[in-house]
N, CA and C atoms of all chains as a GROMACS GRO file, in nm:
protein
  642
    1MET      N    1   3.930   5.015  12.451
    1MET     CA    2   4.018   5.133  12.451
    1MET      C    3   4.115   5.125  12.568
    2LYS      N    4   4.224   5.199  12.557
    2LYS     CA    5   4.322   5.202  12.666
    2LYS      C    6   4.312   5.336  12.739
    3TYR      N    7   4.318   5.326  12.871
    3TYR     CA    8   4.317   5.447  12.953
    3TYR      C    9   4.432   5.442  13.052
    4ARG      N   10   4.486   5.561  13.079
    4ARG     CA   11   4.591   5.571  13.180
    4ARG      C   12   4.527   5.631  13.306
    5LEU      N   13   4.545   5.564  13.418
    5LEU     CA   14   4.489   5.608  13.546
    5LEU      C   15   4.600   5.655  13.638
    6LEU      N   16   4.576   5.766  13.708
    6LEU     CA   17   4.664   5.808  13.818
    6LEU      C   18   4.583   5.800  13.947
    7TYR      N   19   4.649   5.753  14.054
    7TYR     CA   20   4.580   5.740  14.183
    7TYR      C   21   4.652   5.822  14.290
    8PHE      N   22   4.572   5.887  14.374
    8PHE     CA   23   4.628   5.969  14.481
    8PHE      C   24   4.567   5.931  14.616
    9ALA      N   25   4.645   5.958  14.719
    9ALA     CA   26   4.602   5.944  14.859
    9ALA      C   27   4.542   5.805  14.884
   10SER      N   28   4.422   5.797  14.944
   10SER     CA   29   4.373   5.665  14.983
   10SER      C   30   4.337   5.578  14.863
   11LEU      N   31   4.308   5.640  14.747
   11LEU     CA   32   4.283   5.557  14.628
   11LEU      C   33   4.413   5.492  14.581
   12CYS      N   34   4.524   5.561  14.600
   12CYS     CA   35   4.655   5.504  14.568
   12CYS      C   36   4.684   5.385  14.660
   13ASP      N   37   4.653   5.401  14.789
   13ASP     CA   38   4.673   5.291  14.883
   13ASP      C   39   4.586   5.171  14.847
   14ALA      N   40   4.458   5.198  14.813
   14ALA     CA   41   4.364   5.089  14.784
   14ALA      C   42   4.404   5.015  14.656
   15ALA      N   43   4.449   5.092  14.556
   15ALA     CA   44   4.487   5.030  14.428
   15ALA      C   45   4.624   4.962  14.438
   16GLY      N   46   4.703   5.004  14.537
   16GLY     CA   47   4.837   4.948  14.552
   16GLY      C   48   4.934   4.996  14.445
   17ARG      N   49   4.899   5.108  14.381
   17ARG     CA   50   4.986   5.162  14.276
   17ARG      C   51   4.948   5.308  14.253
   18ALA      N   52   5.042   5.385  14.201
   18ALA     CA   53   5.018   5.527  14.174
   18ALA      C   54   4.964   5.549  14.034
   19GLU      N   55   4.983   5.453  13.946
   19GLU     CA   56   4.933   5.467  13.809
   19GLU      C   57   4.922   5.331  13.744
   20GLU      N   58   4.841   5.323  13.640
   20GLU     CA   59   4.832   5.201  13.561
   20GLU      C   60   4.768   5.236  13.428
   21THR      N   61   4.791   5.152  13.329
   21THR     CA   62   4.723   5.164  13.200
   21THR      C   63   4.640   5.038  13.183
   22ILE      N   64   4.511   5.058  13.153
   22ILE     CA   65   4.423   4.942  13.141
   22ILE      C   66   4.348   4.945  13.007
   23ALA      N   67   4.306   4.828  12.963
   23ALA     CA   68   4.215   4.817  12.849
   23ALA      C   69   4.075   4.801  12.906
   24SER      N   70   3.980   4.878  12.854
   24SER     CA   71   3.845   4.876  12.910
   24SER      C   72   3.743   4.907  12.801
   25ASP      N   73   3.622   4.854  12.820
   25ASP     CA   74   3.512   4.886  12.729
   25ASP      C   75   3.430   5.003  12.781
   26ALA      N   76   3.465   5.056  12.899
   26ALA     CA   77   3.389   5.167  12.957
   26ALA      C   78   3.398   5.288  12.863
   27GLY      N   79   3.284   5.348  12.832
   27GLY     CA   80   3.283   5.459  12.738
   27GLY      C   81   3.281   5.596  12.804
   28ASP      N   82   3.247   5.600  12.933
   28ASP     CA   83   3.250   5.729  13.003
   28ASP      C   84   3.312   5.710  13.142
   29VAL      N   85   3.335   5.822  13.209
   29VAL     CA   86   3.410   5.814  13.334
   29VAL      C   87   3.329   5.742  13.443
   30ARG      N   88   3.196   5.753  13.439
   30ARG     CA   89   3.116   5.686  13.541
   30ARG      C   90   3.130   5.534  13.530
   31ALA      N   91   3.124   5.484  13.408
   31ALA     CA   92   3.138   5.339  13.387
   31ALA      C   93   3.280   5.293  13.422
   32LEU      N   94   3.378   5.378  13.389
   32LEU     CA   95   3.516   5.342  13.419
   32LEU      C   96   3.538   5.335  13.570
   33TYR      N   97   3.479   5.432  13.645
   33TYR     CA   98   3.496   5.427  13.790
   33TYR      C   99   3.432   5.302  13.849
   34ALA      N  100   3.314   5.266  13.800
   34ALA     CA  101   3.246   5.146  13.851
   34ALA      C  102   3.335   5.022  13.830
   35GLU      N  103   3.398   5.015  13.715
   35GLU     CA  104   3.486   4.901  13.686
   35GLU      C  105   3.608   4.900  13.779
   36LEU      N  106   3.667   5.018  13.798
   36LEU     CA  107   3.787   5.025  13.884
   36LEU      C  108   3.752   5.004  14.031
   37ALA      N  109   3.637   5.054  14.073
   37ALA     CA  110   3.596   5.036  14.212
   37ALA      C  111   3.580   4.888  14.243
   38ALA      N  112   3.522   4.813  14.147
   38ALA     CA  113   3.506   4.669  14.167
   38ALA      C  114   3.641   4.599  14.169
   39ARG      N  115   3.730   4.643  14.082
   39ARG     CA  116   3.861   4.576  14.072
   39ARG      C  117   3.949   4.604  14.194
   40HIS      N  118   3.948   4.728  14.242
   40HIS     CA  119   4.042   4.767  14.348
   40HIS      C  120   3.976   4.781  14.485
   41GLY      N  121   3.844   4.766  14.492
   41GLY     CA  122   3.778   4.778  14.621
   41GLY      C  123   3.764   4.922  14.670
   42PHE      N  124   3.755   5.018  14.576
   42PHE     CA  125   3.734   5.157  14.617
   42PHE      C  126   3.598   5.170  14.685
   43THR      N  127   3.596   5.238  14.799
   43THR     CA  128   3.470   5.250  14.874
   43THR      C  129   3.401   5.385  14.855
   44PHE      N  130   3.472   5.483  14.796
   44PHE     CA  131   3.407   5.612  14.772
   44PHE      C  132   3.295   5.596  14.670
   45THR      N  133   3.179   5.658  14.699
   45THR     CA  134   3.074   5.667  14.598
   45THR      C  135   3.108   5.789  14.510
   46PRO      N  136   3.060   5.790  14.383
   46PRO     CA  137   3.096   5.899  14.292
   46PRO      C  138   3.066   6.038  14.346
   47ASP      N  139   2.961   6.052  14.428
   47ASP     CA  140   2.929   6.187  14.477
   47ASP      C  141   3.036   6.242  14.572
   48ARG      N  142   3.127   6.156  14.618
   48ARG     CA  143   3.236   6.202  14.706
   48ARG      C  144   3.363   6.238  14.628
   49LEU      N  145   3.363   6.209  14.499
   49LEU     CA  146   3.483   6.225  14.417
   49LEU      C  147   3.465   6.334  14.312
   50ARG      N  148   3.578   6.393  14.271
   50ARG     CA  149   3.578   6.473  14.149
   50ARG      C  150   3.657   6.393  14.045
   51VAL      N  151   3.641   6.430  13.920
   51VAL     CA  152   3.710   6.356  13.816
   51VAL      C  153   3.780   6.454  13.721
   52ALA      N  154   3.898   6.416  13.676
   52ALA     CA  155   3.974   6.497  13.579
   52ALA      C  156   4.015   6.407  13.463
   53VAL      N  157   4.005   6.462  13.343
   53VAL     CA  158   4.051   6.392  13.223
   53VAL      C  159   4.154   6.480  13.153
   54ASN      N  160   4.268   6.422  13.126
   54ASN     CA  161   4.378   6.493  13.058
   54ASN      C  162   4.411   6.626  13.127
   55GLY      N  163   4.413   6.625  13.260
   55GLY     CA  164   4.462   6.739  13.337
   55GLY      C  165   4.360   6.848  13.363
   56ALA      N  166   4.231   6.825  13.333
   56ALA     CA  167   4.129   6.927  13.358
   56ALA      C  168   4.008   6.862  13.425
   57PHE      N  169   3.946   6.934  13.521
   57PHE     CA  170   3.825   6.884  13.584
   57PHE      C  171   3.717   6.864  13.477
   58THR      N  172   3.637   6.761  13.496
   58THR     CA  173   3.525   6.739  13.405
   58THR      C  174   3.411   6.675  13.482
   59ASP      N  175   3.304   6.632  13.411
   59ASP     CA  176   3.189   6.574  13.481
   59ASP      C  177   3.183   6.424  13.457
   60TRP      N  178   3.090   6.360  13.528
   60TRP     CA  179   3.083   6.214  13.528
   60TRP      C  180   3.028   6.155  13.399
   61ASN      N  181   2.972   6.239  13.314
   61ASN     CA  182   2.920   6.188  13.186
   61ASN      C  183   3.021   6.206  13.072
   62HIS      N  184   3.140   6.253  13.106
   62HIS     CA  185   3.243   6.278  13.004
   62HIS      C  186   3.270   6.150  12.924
   63ARG      N  187   3.258   6.160  12.790
   63ARG     CA  188   3.288   6.046  12.703
   63ARG      C  189   3.439   6.034  12.688
   64LEU      N  190   3.487   5.913  12.700
   64LEU     CA  191   3.632   5.891  12.697
   64LEU      C  192   3.681   5.856  12.557
   65ALA      N  193   3.808   5.893  12.533
   65ALA     CA  194   3.874   5.860  12.406
   65ALA      C  195   3.996   5.774  12.436
   66ASP      N  196   4.037   5.701  12.336
   66ASP     CA  197   4.152   5.613  12.353
   66ASP      C  198   4.273   5.692  12.404
   67ASN      N  199   4.343   5.634  12.502
   67ASN     CA  200   4.464   5.692  12.561
   67ASN      C  201   4.439   5.813  12.651
   68ASP      N  202   4.314   5.838  12.690
   68ASP     CA  203   4.287   5.946  12.786
   68ASP      C  204   4.355   5.915  12.920
   69GLU      N  205   4.399   6.022  12.987
   69GLU     CA  206   4.450   6.010  13.124
   69GLU      C  207   4.337   6.050  13.219
   70VAL      N  208   4.298   5.959  13.306
   70VAL     CA  209   4.181   5.981  13.392
   70VAL      C  210   4.225   5.975  13.538
   71VAL      N  211   4.176   6.072  13.616
   71VAL     CA  212   4.208   6.074  13.759
   71VAL      C  213   4.081   6.094  13.840
   72PHE      N  214   4.056   6.004  13.934
   72PHE     CA  215   3.946   6.018  14.028
   72PHE      C  216   4.004   6.077  14.156
   73LEU      N  217   3.949   6.194  14.194
   73LEU     CA  218   4.010   6.273  14.302
   73LEU      C  219   3.929   6.259  14.431
   74PRO      N  220   3.986   6.195  14.532
   74PRO     CA  221   3.915   6.188  14.660
   74PRO      C  222   3.907   6.327  14.725
   75PRO      N  223   3.820   6.343  14.825
   75PRO     CA  224   3.807   6.476  14.888
   75PRO      C  225   3.943   6.530  14.932
   76VAL      N  226   3.967   6.658  14.898
   76VAL     CA  227   4.099   6.715  14.920
   76VAL      C  228   4.116   6.761  15.065
   77SER      N  229   4.242   6.769  15.109
   77SER     CA  230   4.268   6.808  15.248
   77SER      C  231   4.398   6.889  15.259
   78GLY      N  232   4.419   6.978  15.162
   78GLY     CA  233   4.536   7.066  15.170
   78GLY      C  234   4.518   7.170  15.280
   79GLY      N  235   4.624   7.245  15.304
   79GLY     CA  236   4.622   7.351  15.405
   79GLY      C  237   4.664   7.299  15.541
   80MET      N  238   5.096   8.466  14.212
   80MET     CA  239   5.153   8.341  14.168
   80MET      C  240   5.113   8.230  14.263
   81PHE      N  241   5.111   8.107  14.210
   81PHE     CA  242   5.083   7.990  14.292
   81PHE      C  243   5.183   7.883  14.255
   82SER      N  244   5.234   7.813  14.355
   82SER     CA  245   5.323   7.701  14.323
   82SER      C  246   5.317   7.593  14.431
   83ILE      N  247   5.362   7.475  14.390
   83ILE     CA  248   5.376   7.361  14.478
   83ILE      C  249   5.525   7.347  14.505
   84SER      N  250   5.563   7.328  14.632
   84SER     CA  251   5.705   7.322  14.667
   84SER      C  252   5.740   7.193  14.740
   85GLY      N  253   5.843   7.128  14.693
   85GLY     CA  254   5.892   7.008  14.760
   85GLY      C  255   5.998   7.038  14.865
   86THR      N  256   6.031   7.166  14.880
   86THR     CA  257   6.133   7.207  14.978
   86THR      C  258   6.071   7.308  15.074
   87PRO      N  259   6.132   7.328  15.193
   87PRO     CA  260   6.074   7.418  15.293
   87PRO      C  261   6.042   7.557  15.237
   88ILE      N  262   5.931   7.613  15.284
   88ILE     CA  263   5.885   7.744  15.237
   88ILE      C  264   5.964   7.853  15.308
   89ASP      N  265   6.021   7.945  15.228
   89ASP     CA  266   6.098   8.057  15.280
   89ASP      C  267   6.005   8.178  15.285
   90ALA      N  268   5.942   8.200  15.401
   90ALA     CA  269   5.840   8.304  15.413
   90ALA      C  270   5.897   8.444  15.386
   91ALA      N  271   6.019   8.469  15.431
   91ALA     CA  272   6.078   8.602  15.412
   91ALA      C  273   6.098   8.633  15.264
   92ARG      N  274   6.140   8.531  15.189
   92ARG     CA  275   6.160   8.552  15.045
   92ARG      C  276   6.027   8.577  14.975
   93LEU      N  277   5.924   8.500  15.013
   93LEU     CA  278   5.793   8.518  14.951
   93LEU      C  279   5.735   8.656  14.983
   94GLN      N  280   5.758   8.701  15.106
   94GLN     CA  281   5.704   8.831  15.146
   94GLN      C  282   5.763   8.944  15.062
   95ARG      N  283   5.891   8.928  15.023
   95ARG     CA  284   5.952   9.032  14.939
   95ARG      C  285   5.884   9.041  14.802
   96GLU      N  286   5.821   8.932  14.757
   96GLU     CA  287   5.752   8.935  14.628
   96GLU      C  288   5.625   9.020  14.633
   97LEU      N  289   5.584   9.058  14.754
   97LEU     CA  290   5.462   9.139  14.769
   97LEU      C  291   5.491   9.288  14.764
   98GLU      N  292   5.620   9.326  14.758
   98GLU     CA  293   5.657   9.466  14.769
   98GLU      C  294   5.624   9.544  14.641
   99ASP      N  295   5.575   9.665  14.663
   99ASP     CA  296   5.547   9.756  14.552
   99ASP      C  297   5.528   9.894  14.615
  100ALA      N  298   5.566   9.999  14.545
  100ALA     CA  299   5.559  10.134  14.602
  100ALA      C  300   5.415  10.174  14.639
  101CYS      N  301   5.317  10.116  14.570
  101CYS     CA  302   5.178  10.157  14.595
  101CYS      C  303   5.113  10.077  14.708
  102VAL      N  304   5.190   9.985  14.766
  102VAL     CA  305   5.132   9.896  14.868
  102VAL      C  306   5.129   9.964  15.005
  103GLY      N  307   5.009   9.964  15.066
  103GLY     CA  308   4.997  10.018  15.201
  103GLY      C  309   4.961   9.913  15.303
  104ALA      N  310   4.933   9.790  15.255
  104ALA     CA  311   4.890   9.684  15.347
  104ALA      C  312   4.941   9.550  15.296
  105VAL      N  313   4.995   9.470  15.389
  105VAL     CA  314   5.038   9.335  15.356
  105VAL      C  315   4.978   9.241  15.460
  106VAL      N  316   4.908   9.137  15.413
  106VAL     CA  317   4.852   9.035  15.502
  106VAL      C  318   4.906   8.900  15.460
  107CYS      N  319   4.963   8.826  15.557
  107CYS     CA  320   5.017   8.693  15.528
  107CYS      C  321   4.953   8.591  15.621
  108PHE      N  322   4.929   8.472  15.567
  108PHE     CA  323   4.880   8.361  15.648
  108PHE      C  324   4.975   8.243  15.632
  109GLU      N  325   5.013   8.184  15.745
  109GLU     CA  326   5.095   8.063  15.743
  109GLU      C  327   5.016   7.950  15.806
  110GLY      N  328   4.993   7.842  15.729
  110GLY     CA  329   4.935   7.722  15.787
  110GLY      C  330   5.049   7.630  15.829
  111ARG      N  331   5.050   7.592  15.958
  111ARG     CA  332   5.163   7.514  16.012
  111ARG      C  333   5.119   7.378  16.064
  112VAL      N  334   5.214   7.288  16.071
  112VAL     CA  335   5.188   7.153  16.121
  112VAL      C  336   5.180   7.159  16.274
  113ARG      N  337   5.063   7.122  16.329
  113ARG     CA  338   5.047   7.126  16.475
  113ARG      C  339   5.046   6.984  16.531
  114ASP      N  340   5.055   6.976  16.664
  114ASP     CA  341   5.081   6.847  16.727
  114ASP      C  342   4.957   6.767  16.763
  115ARG      N  343   4.839   6.820  16.729
  115ARG     CA  344   4.716   6.746  16.759
  115ARG      C  345   4.614   6.767  16.648
  116ASN      N  346   4.528   6.671  16.626
  116ASN     CA  347   4.410   6.692  16.542
  116ASN      C  348   4.300   6.597  16.586
  117ASP      N  349   4.182   6.651  16.607
  117ASP     CA  350   4.068   6.570  16.652
  117ASP      C  351   4.103   6.485  16.774
  118GLY      N  352   4.180   6.541  16.864
  118GLY     CA  353   4.212   6.473  16.989
  118GLY      C  354   4.324   6.371  16.980
  119ARG      N  355   4.382   6.354  16.863
  119ARG     CA  356   4.492   6.257  16.849
  119ARG      C  357   4.625   6.330  16.839
  120ALA      N  358   4.727   6.273  16.902
  120ALA     CA  359   4.860   6.334  16.902
  120ALA      C  360   4.928   6.306  16.767
  121VAL      N  361   4.970   6.413  16.701
  121VAL     CA  362   5.028   6.406  16.567
  121VAL      C  363   5.177   6.439  16.576
  122ASP      N  364   5.261   6.361  16.503
  122ASP     CA  365   5.404   6.397  16.504
  122ASP      C  366   5.459   6.429  16.365
  123GLY      N  367   5.370   6.444  16.267
  123GLY     CA  368   5.415   6.488  16.135
  123GLY      C  369   5.304   6.470  16.033
  124LEU      N  370   5.321   6.535  15.917
  124LEU     CA  371   5.225   6.525  15.808
  124LEU      C  372   5.298   6.498  15.678
  125SER      N  373   5.230   6.428  15.587
  125SER     CA  374   5.279   6.416  15.450
  125SER      C  375   5.173   6.472  15.357
  126TYR      N  376   5.217   6.552  15.260
  126TYR     CA  377   5.124   6.606  15.161
  126TYR      C  378   5.158   6.552  15.024
  127GLN      N  379   5.051   6.518  14.950
  127GLN     CA  380   5.066   6.471  14.813
  127GLN      C  381   4.978   6.561  14.725
  128ALA      N  382   5.027   6.593  14.605
  128ALA     CA  383   4.949   6.677  14.513
  128ALA      C  384   4.942   6.612  14.377
  129TYR      N  385   4.831   6.637  14.308
  129TYR     CA  386   4.824   6.609  14.164
  129TYR      C  387   4.879   6.736  14.100
  130ASP      N  388   5.010   6.739  14.080
  130ASP     CA  389   5.082   6.863  14.051
  130ASP      C  390   5.021   6.945  13.938
  131GLU      N  391   4.998   6.878  13.826
  131GLU     CA  392   4.952   6.949  13.706
  131GLU      C  393   4.822   7.025  13.733
  132LEU      N  394   4.726   6.956  13.794
  132LEU     CA  395   4.596   7.018  13.818
  132LEU      C  396   4.600   7.111  13.939
  133ALA      N  397   4.682   7.079  14.037
  133ALA     CA  398   4.694   7.166  14.155
  133ALA      C  399   4.749   7.303  14.115
  134GLU      N  400   4.850   7.303  14.029
  134GLU     CA  401   4.906   7.431  13.983
  134GLU      C  402   4.801   7.509  13.904
  135ALA      N  403   4.729   7.442  13.816
  135ALA     CA  404   4.628   7.510  13.734
  135ALA      C  405   4.516   7.567  13.822
  136GLU      N  406   4.468   7.488  13.917
  136GLU     CA  407   4.358   7.534  14.004
  136GLU      C  408   4.407   7.645  14.098
  137GLY      N  409   4.530   7.633  14.147
  137GLY     CA  410   4.587   7.736  14.233
  137GLY      C  411   4.598   7.870  14.160
  138TRP      N  412   4.645   7.864  14.036
  138TRP     CA  413   4.654   7.988  13.956
  138TRP      C  414   4.517   8.048  13.932
  139ARG      N  415   4.416   7.961  13.909
  139ARG     CA  416   4.280   8.013  13.889
  139ARG      C  417   4.233   8.089  14.012
  140ILE      N  418   4.263   8.037  14.131
  140ILE     CA  419   4.221   8.102  14.256
  140ILE      C  420   4.290   8.238  14.270
  141VAL      N  421   4.420   8.244  14.238
  141VAL     CA  422   4.493   8.371  14.244
  141VAL      C  423   4.432   8.472  14.147
  142GLU      N  424   4.398   8.426  14.028
  142GLU     CA  425   4.335   8.517  13.930
  142GLU      C  426   4.199   8.565  13.979
  143GLU      N  427   4.123   8.476  14.043
  143GLU     CA  428   3.994   8.516  14.099
  143GLU      C  429   4.012   8.623  14.206
  144ALA      N  430   4.116   8.609  14.289
  144ALA     CA  431   4.141   8.707  14.395
  144ALA      C  432   4.172   8.844  14.334
  145HIS      N  433   4.248   8.844  14.225
  145HIS     CA  434   4.277   8.972  14.158
  145HIS      C  435   4.150   9.035  14.101
  146ALA      N  436   4.059   8.951  14.052
  146ALA     CA  437   3.935   9.003  13.992
  146ALA      C  438   3.837   9.052  14.097
  147LYS      N  439   3.834   8.988  14.215
  147LYS     CA  440   3.734   9.018  14.316
  147LYS      C  441   3.774   9.131  14.410
  148PHE      N  442   3.906   9.148  14.431
  148PHE     CA  443   3.952   9.242  14.534
  148PHE      C  444   4.054   9.340  14.475
  149ALA      N  445   4.062   9.459  14.536
  149ALA     CA  446   4.156   9.561  14.489
  149ALA      C  447   4.294   9.533  14.549
  150VAL      N  448   4.363   9.434  14.490
  150VAL     CA  449   4.492   9.391  14.544
  150VAL      C  450   4.602   9.410  14.439
  151GLU      N  451   4.726   9.419  14.487
  151GLU     CA  452   4.840   9.436  14.396
  151GLU      C  453   4.907   9.303  14.366
  152ARG      N  454   4.946   9.231  14.470
  152ARG     CA  455   5.017   9.103  14.451
  152ARG      C  456   4.948   8.996  14.534
  153VAL      N  457   4.944   8.876  14.478
  153VAL     CA  458   4.887   8.760  14.549
  153VAL      C  459   4.984   8.644  14.530
  154VAL      N  460   5.030   8.587  14.640
  154VAL     CA  461   5.127   8.477  14.635
  154VAL      C  462   5.078   8.363  14.724
  155CYS      N  463   5.080   8.242  14.672
  155CYS     CA  464   5.045   8.126  14.754
  155CYS      C  465   5.134   8.009  14.715
  156VAL      N  466   5.193   7.945  14.817
  156VAL     CA  467   5.278   7.829  14.794
  156VAL      C  468   5.233   7.718  14.890
  157HIS      N  469   5.217   7.596  14.838
  157HIS     CA  470   5.180   7.482  14.921
  157HIS      C  471   5.293   7.380  14.918
  158ARG      N  472   5.328   7.331  15.034
  158ARG     CA  473   5.431   7.226  15.044
  158ARG      C  474   5.376   7.090  15.008
  159VAL      N  475   5.464   7.003  14.957
  159VAL     CA  476   5.435   6.860  14.948
  159VAL      C  477   5.553   6.785  15.009
  160GLY      N  478   5.531   6.656  15.034
  160GLY     CA  479   5.635   6.574  15.097
  160GLY      C  480   5.611   6.560  15.246
  161ASP      N  481   5.715   6.523  15.317
  161ASP     CA  482   5.704   6.496  15.461
  161ASP      C  483   5.741   6.620  15.543
  162LEU      N  484   5.651   6.660  15.634
  162LEU     CA  485   5.674   6.780  15.715
  162LEU      C  486   5.676   6.746  15.863
  163ASP      N  487   5.766   6.815  15.934
  163ASP     CA  488   5.775   6.800  16.079
  163ASP      C  489   5.683   6.902  16.147
  164LEU      N  490   5.658   6.881  16.276
  164LEU     CA  491   5.580   6.977  16.355
  164LEU      C  492   5.640   7.116  16.339
  165GLY      N  493   5.552   7.216  16.325
  165GLY     CA  494   5.597   7.354  16.318
  165GLY      C  495   5.631   7.402  16.179
  166GLU      N  496   5.650   7.312  16.084
  166GLU     CA  497   5.683   7.355  15.948
  166GLU      C  498   5.563   7.422  15.882
  167ILE      N  499   5.592   7.509  15.786
  167ILE     CA  500   5.485   7.577  15.712
  167ILE      C  501   5.436   7.485  15.602
  168ALA      N  502   5.304   7.455  15.606
  168ALA     CA  503   5.243   7.369  15.504
  168ALA      C  504   5.192   7.452  15.387
  169VAL      N  505   5.141   7.570  15.418
  169VAL     CA  506   5.090   7.658  15.312
  169VAL      C  507   5.114   7.803  15.354
  170TRP      N  508   5.154   7.883  15.257
  170TRP     CA  509   5.181   8.025  15.282
  170TRP      C  510   5.102   8.107  15.180
  171THR      N  511   5.027   8.204  15.231
  171THR     CA  512   4.950   8.293  15.143
  171THR      C  513   4.979   8.437  15.183
  172GLY      N  514   5.014   8.519  15.087
  172GLY     CA  515   5.040   8.660  15.116
  172GLY      C  516   4.974   8.747  15.010
  173VAL      N  517   4.918   8.860  15.057
  173VAL     CA  518   4.851   8.953  14.966
  173VAL      C  519   4.896   9.094  15.001
  174SER      N  520   4.924   9.173  14.899
  174SER     CA  521   4.949   9.315  14.923
  174SER      C  522   4.845   9.398  14.848
  175ALA      N  523   4.814   9.514  14.906
  175ALA     CA  524   4.709   9.601  14.850
  175ALA      C  525   4.734   9.743  14.897
  176SER      N  526   4.659   9.836  14.842
  176SER     CA  527   4.670   9.975  14.888
  176SER      C  528   4.616   9.987  15.030
  177HIS      N  529   4.507   9.913  15.058
  177HIS     CA  530   4.440   9.926  15.188
  177HIS      C  531   4.414   9.790  15.252
  178ARG      N  532   4.401   9.790  15.386
  178ARG     CA  533   4.399   9.664  15.459
  178ARG      C  534   4.275   9.577  15.432
  179ALA      N  535   4.159   9.638  15.409
  179ALA     CA  536   4.037   9.557  15.395
  179ALA      C  537   4.050   9.459  15.278
  180ALA      N  538   4.097   9.508  15.166
  180ALA     CA  539   4.112   9.420  15.049
  180ALA      C  540   4.218   9.314  15.075
  181ALA      N  541   4.324   9.351  15.145
  181ALA     CA  542   4.432   9.255  15.172
  181ALA      C  543   4.382   9.141  15.262
  182PHE      N  544   4.310   9.177  15.370
  182PHE     CA  545   4.254   9.073  15.458
  182PHE      C  546   4.156   8.984  15.382
  183ASP      N  547   4.064   9.046  15.310
  183ASP     CA  548   3.960   8.970  15.241
  183ASP      C  549   4.020   8.875  15.136
  184ALA      N  550   4.115   8.924  15.060
  184ALA     CA  551   4.174   8.842  14.954
  184ALA      C  552   4.256   8.728  15.012
  185CYS      N  553   4.328   8.755  15.121
  185CYS     CA  554   4.409   8.649  15.183
  185CYS      C  555   4.317   8.538  15.233
  186ARG      N  556   4.207   8.576  15.298
  186ARG     CA  557   4.110   8.478  15.347
  186ARG      C  558   4.048   8.400  15.232
  187TYR      N  559   4.017   8.470  15.125
  187TYR     CA  560   3.957   8.404  15.009
  187TYR      C  561   4.052   8.299  14.952
  188VAL      N  562   4.177   8.337  14.935
  188VAL     CA  563   4.272   8.245  14.872
  188VAL      C  564   4.292   8.120  14.958
  189ILE      N  565   4.317   8.136  15.087
  189ILE     CA  566   4.344   8.016  15.169
  189ILE      C  567   4.218   7.929  15.178
  190ASP      N  568   4.100   7.990  15.188
  190ASP     CA  569   3.977   7.909  15.196
  190ASP      C  570   3.955   7.831  15.066
  191GLN      N  571   3.976   7.895  14.954
  191GLN     CA  572   3.954   7.829  14.825
  191GLN      C  573   4.059   7.721  14.800
  192VAL      N  574   4.184   7.748  14.837
  192VAL     CA  575   4.290   7.648  14.819
  192VAL      C  576   4.256   7.522  14.899
  193LYS      N  577   4.213   7.542  15.022
  193LYS     CA  578   4.180   7.425  15.106
  193LYS      C  579   4.062   7.346  15.048
  194ALA      N  580   3.968   7.415  14.986
  194ALA     CA  581   3.847   7.349  14.937
  194ALA      C  582   3.863   7.287  14.799
  195ARG      N  583   3.951   7.342  14.715
  195ARG     CA  584   3.948   7.306  14.572
  195ARG      C  585   4.076   7.245  14.515
  196VAL      N  586   4.190   7.278  14.571
  196VAL     CA  587   4.315   7.236  14.506
  196VAL      C  588   4.344   7.089  14.540
  197PRO      N  589   4.373   7.007  14.439
  197PRO     CA  590   4.394   6.864  14.464
  197PRO      C  591   4.526   6.833  14.535
  198ILE      N  592   4.519   6.851  14.668
  198ILE     CA  593   4.630   6.821  14.758
  198ILE      C  594   4.570   6.741  14.874
  199TRP      N  595   4.644   6.641  14.919
  199TRP     CA  596   4.595   6.555  15.027
  199TRP      C  597   4.697   6.546  15.139
  200LYS      N  598   4.642   6.536  15.260
  200LYS     CA  599   4.723   6.535  15.383
  200LYS      C  600   4.715   6.397  15.448
  201ARG      N  601   4.830   6.343  15.482
  201ARG     CA  602   4.834   6.219  15.560
  201ARG      C  603   4.888   6.253  15.698
  202GLU      N  604   4.810   6.221  15.800
  202GLU     CA  605   4.855   6.249  15.937
  202GLU      C  606   4.929   6.128  15.992
  203HIS      N  607   5.042   6.155  16.055
  203HIS     CA  608   5.120   6.051  16.123
  203HIS      C  609   5.102   6.070  16.273
  204TYR      N  610   5.053   5.965  16.338
  204TYR     CA  611   5.020   5.977  16.480
  204TYR      C  612   5.134   5.925  16.567
  205VAL      N  613   5.142   5.984  16.688
  205VAL     CA  614   5.246   5.946  16.783
  205VAL      C  615   5.238   5.796  16.815
  206GLU      N  616   5.115   5.742  16.812
  206GLU     CA  617   5.097   5.600  16.846
  206GLU      C  618   5.152   5.506  16.738
  207GLY      N  619   5.191   5.562  16.620
  207GLY     CA  620   5.257   5.480  16.518
  207GLY      C  621   5.178   5.455  16.392
  208THR      N  622   5.050   5.493  16.390
  208THR     CA  623   4.969   5.473  16.269
  208THR      C  624   4.965   5.603  16.188
  209SER      N  625   4.907   5.595  16.068
  209SER     CA  626   4.889   5.716  15.987
  209SER      C  627   4.767   5.696  15.898
  210GLU      N  628   4.706   5.806  15.856
  210GLU     CA  629   4.594   5.795  15.764
  210GLU      C  630   4.573   5.921  15.682
  211TRP      N  631   4.521   5.901  15.559
  211TRP     CA  632   4.485   6.013  15.473
  211TRP      C  633   4.359   6.078  15.526
  212LEU      N  634   4.353   6.211  15.517
  212LEU     CA  635   4.232   6.282  15.557
  212LEU      C  636   4.150   6.314  15.431
  213HIS      N  637   4.023   6.272  15.435
  213HIS     CA  638   3.931   6.301  15.324
  213HIS      C  639   3.802   6.358  15.381
  214PRO      N  640   3.806   6.486  15.419
  214PRO     CA  641   3.690   6.545  15.488
  214PRO      C  642   3.565   6.550  15.399
   0.00000   0.00000   0.00000
């Protein structure tokens, strides 16, 4: 399946890009993060991140569909 | 209302949005760029937002404030982009009939925005380096 990823803050720096579209066999967000962490060297463990699919927060067991937009959100620091 | 702004925040204009004949109390909070953090000299900040989700989560917080407190108007705007020392990074204003609700709601909104809205701060240090903050 194909997924579109958006990266922010230090994950954007680590990936060297703000977005990408990848083909992956990962069926849920947890498996997808493991694959991306290995590829880009992300050091955050899942318990430090939130995840959003198609513009809404969701959980780590969320099953993915073709062409989903997935964002792994590092700890926020607004204000 | 909640919004993300790529241009400087006009506090006087936002404060006018809090006006209403029934309002007896207005509380505003301005978060500003200061020159130090954790003992390091800072000369500017950059903010990045996941706009779509930041707007949605910000609006949810404003709606929660209306549900929890007896308030009339709730306004919050967060800056993105590059900010100089002294600039307003986030502005929150609440109007209500009485001061207790206005203080409580203003505190609620800024605390929740800092904890939940997908916005990230990069500190630029006087020594020449910079880094994202991920508390």
